[in-house]
N, C-alpha and C positions, 0 to 999 in steps of 0.2 A: 323241445321247448313247450312249456305248459301254457294253456290258454287262461289259466287262473292269474288274475292280477294280484300283485303284492297288496296285502292288507295294511293300510295306513292306520295309525291310532284313531283317526276320525271315523274309519269304517268299522271299527270293532264295537261289539255290543257293550253296554254299560257294565263296568266291572269295579266293584268296591275295593279290589286289591290293586287297581292301577293308580299310581301316584298322580297328584294334581299340582304340577310345578307352577311356581310363581313367576319364573323367568326361564328363558331358554339358554342364555349364556352362562358360562361358569363364573363363580365368585373367585376372582384372583386376588389373593392377599398374602401378606407375610404373617405367619403365625409363630407365636412363642412356644417353647417346649411345654407340653401338657397333654391332657386327655380331652379329646373333642368328640361330641356326639353329633354326627351328621344326620340331618333330617331326611328320612326316606319317603315320607308321605307327601311332602310338599306343602303342608298346611301350617307349618310353624310360623309364628310371628317373629321368630328370630332366625329365619332361614338364612344361611344354609345349616344352622345349628338347630338341634331338636329342643322344643319347649314342652314336650309331653302331649301335644295335641293328638298324636296317634292313638293315645289311650281312649279317646272319646269317639273314635271311628269304628265302623263295622269291619273294615279290612284288616288284614294281618300285616301290620307295619311295625318295624322295630328300627331304632336308629342304628347306624353303623358307627362303632366306636373306633377311633383312630388315635394312636398314641404318637405324638411328635416328640422326638428326642432332642432335637436342636432346632433353633430358629431357622425357618426356611419359607420360601415362597411356594404357595400351593394354588391349585385351581380346583376348588370344590365343585362338583357337578351341580349345575342348576336345573337341568332338564329332568333329572331323576331317572334317566333311562340308560346311563352309562354302565356297561358291564364291569368297568373298573371302579365302580362306586367304592368310596366316596369321592373319587377324583374323576375329573373330566377326561374322556377319551375321544372327544369329537363327535359323539353320537348326535348331538344337537344339530350338527350340520345337515343331517338328513331331513329333519323336520323343522318347521317354523311354527311357534305357538301363535294361535289366533283365538283370542278370547279364552275359552275354556277347552279348546281342542287344538289339534295339530293339523297342518296341511303340508303337502310336500313343498320343498323349497322351490321347485320349478313352477308350481302353481302360484306360489307367493310372489316370485319374481315376475311372472306373466301379468300379475295384477299391478305391477309397477311399484311394489313395496320394497324394492331393494335398490340401493344406489351402487353403481359400479365405479364410483370415483375412488 
């Protein structure tokens, strides 16, 4: 077992290529057939969809294009850390957004910021 503790996003140095999510939860909605551009940078005014804001940033962000063939319910990733992007895979459960950074959920709960009801 290593003495090194796991690095949380709050412990990491500033990185222009790290997304800046507006929310931690997924955007659950029913979508019609069509082509969708999921925002990967997190700064879109149309989040979870891309509005081109990434073109004004220093980082290397590109939207993820998803083609939906028939109407269905989807969960677009809101935290921007899902390996299954553009869809939620539960990655947000590991971290809780706090202002412009993340903290571990156990820290967040210890502060009384979670209801167990």
